[in-house]
N, C-alpha and C positions, 0 to 999 in steps of 0.2 A: 189810443195812442198814449203811451207812458214815457216819462223822461226819467233818467237816472244820472245823478250828479257824479262826476269823475274828474280826474286830473290828467292832463296830458303834459308830456315833456316836450319842449322845443329846444333843440340843440343847435348852436351856431359856434363853430370854433371851440373856444374853451369856456363858453358861457352856456348855461342851461336854465331855462325858465320853467317853472311849474304853473300851469294855467288851468284854472277851474272851468269846466265846460259841462254841458248837459248832452247826454246821448239820448236820441229819440228812438224809442222802440215802437214799431208799427207793424201791423199785419201785412205780409206780402212786401214785395219791393226789396230795397237794399238796407234793411234795418240791421244793426243800429246805425244811425247816422247823426251828423252834427247839424245844428241849425246854421243858417247863412251868417247870423251874427257871430256865433261861436267860431265858425271857420274863418271869418274876417278877423276876429280877435287873434287867432293863432297866427295868421298871416302878419298882422301888425306887430305882434311880439317877435316874430322871426325877423321882420325888417329892422326892428329896433336893435335886436341883438347883432344882426349883420353889420349895422352902422356903428356898433359899439356904444349905443346910447342906453346904458344900464338904468339910468333914471327913468326914462320913458317906459322901458320894458317892465320895470318894477311897479309902475302905476297900472299896467295891464295884467300883470301876472301876480300870483299870490307870493311867490318867492323866486329870486334869481341867484343862481350859484356860479361860482367860477371853479372849473375843474383844474386840478393840479396833478401832474404826473407823479407817481410814486415809484421810487427805485427800490428793488428788492435786494 
């Protein structure tokens, strides 16, 4: 069983968080997959963004962005 560090983006409304997680590579089954802790971390970040709690989301994620529309 190997793990690979990667970043996942979680978007809620105009907020996006960049969350560092580890993907687990294993023979057979549903590889690659997230550990339960990393899946819970993504859920916690999503809940914080949904509530508009940028401070809490930024403690769980490596970066938090606000999206702004661009007119052409």
